[in-house]
Phi, psi and omega in degrees: 000134181281165180296321180294317179297318179297318181294319179294316180297315179297318179298318179295319179295318179295316180298319179295321179294319178292320180295334182275359182242147175270188184299335180274359177085002180271147175291146179276146178285142177280343182285160180291134179200143179292337185288350178289343179251336180208144176297147183307318181291328176293318179297316179297319179297320178295319177299318179292327176297319178295318179298315179300318179299314180300316180294317180298331182270002174124349179268070188294340180267007181304127182288157176295151174288146177220159174254138174285167176302334179276355178095014178269150179280140177213158178228079187292141175299143180226139175059032179080359180276119180261092187296329181294322178293318178297316181297320180299333180275357183229070182299335178295325178291319178303311181295320182296329183255007184298326181298329178283314180301323181294344181271355177296138175294158184303330182248038179289334183244152178304133177297143178292138177285136176290142179277127180275165177299322178295319176300314180297321178298314180293321178294324176294321177294321176299316179300318178299318179297317180299317179297322180288342182249036168112355178234077184297343180274359183295126183277167169286161180290153173278183184297338178271002179081020182252153179253117182263106182269352179299137181085003177247173177291352180261005186301332179267013174099173177238156183289159176300323180295316177298317181300315179296319179295319179292319177302315181295317183286328191241000183297334179294341180271314182217115181252005179278189179294146175247115180263123185235137170251121179218193180272015176090008182255359187274166179262321190288000000 
C-alpha cells in the first residue's frame, strides 16, 4: 500500500468514526428513536412548553408531556379526559401554539403503525359485528383502518352504554384501538 493510499484510507476511517459518534462520544443507535434529532430532556422541555401554551389558552386539563422508554414524546390521557377530542373543538388553541409544535423534530413521536391487510379484514369483520349488534349505520373501515362516522346518523357519537355493549359483543374480533372520526360528540 502506498503512502497516499494509506493516508486516504486513514482519513476515511477517522471521518466515519467521527460521524458515528455524537457530542458525548457514544455511538448512535441504528434503531428509531426521537433522541437522534433532539436530546431526550430537550424534547421533553419542548413538550412541556407546548403543554403550558395549551393550558394558558384554556385547555387547563392538558396532561403533562412524557417520554416513552424509546424516547418518543407522548401526552397520555388522564382521568378519562380525552385531550385530542377537546383540542379538535378548539382550533384557535391549535393555531396559538403552532409555533411551538413546529419546532418538534420530525421523529419526536412514535411512527404510526401501518395497517396490514389482516388488520383491515378484522376491522371489516368488527364493523359487521357492530352493525349486527344495534348500529346499522356503522361504516366499514377506510384504508387507514379508521371508521369515519361523519355524514352518518352516528356523527354526533354513540353513548357510553352502547360503546360498552359493542365492546362486549365484538371484542373477540378486534381488541385493538378503534380510531373513529366523528363530529366530536362520541364516546368511543
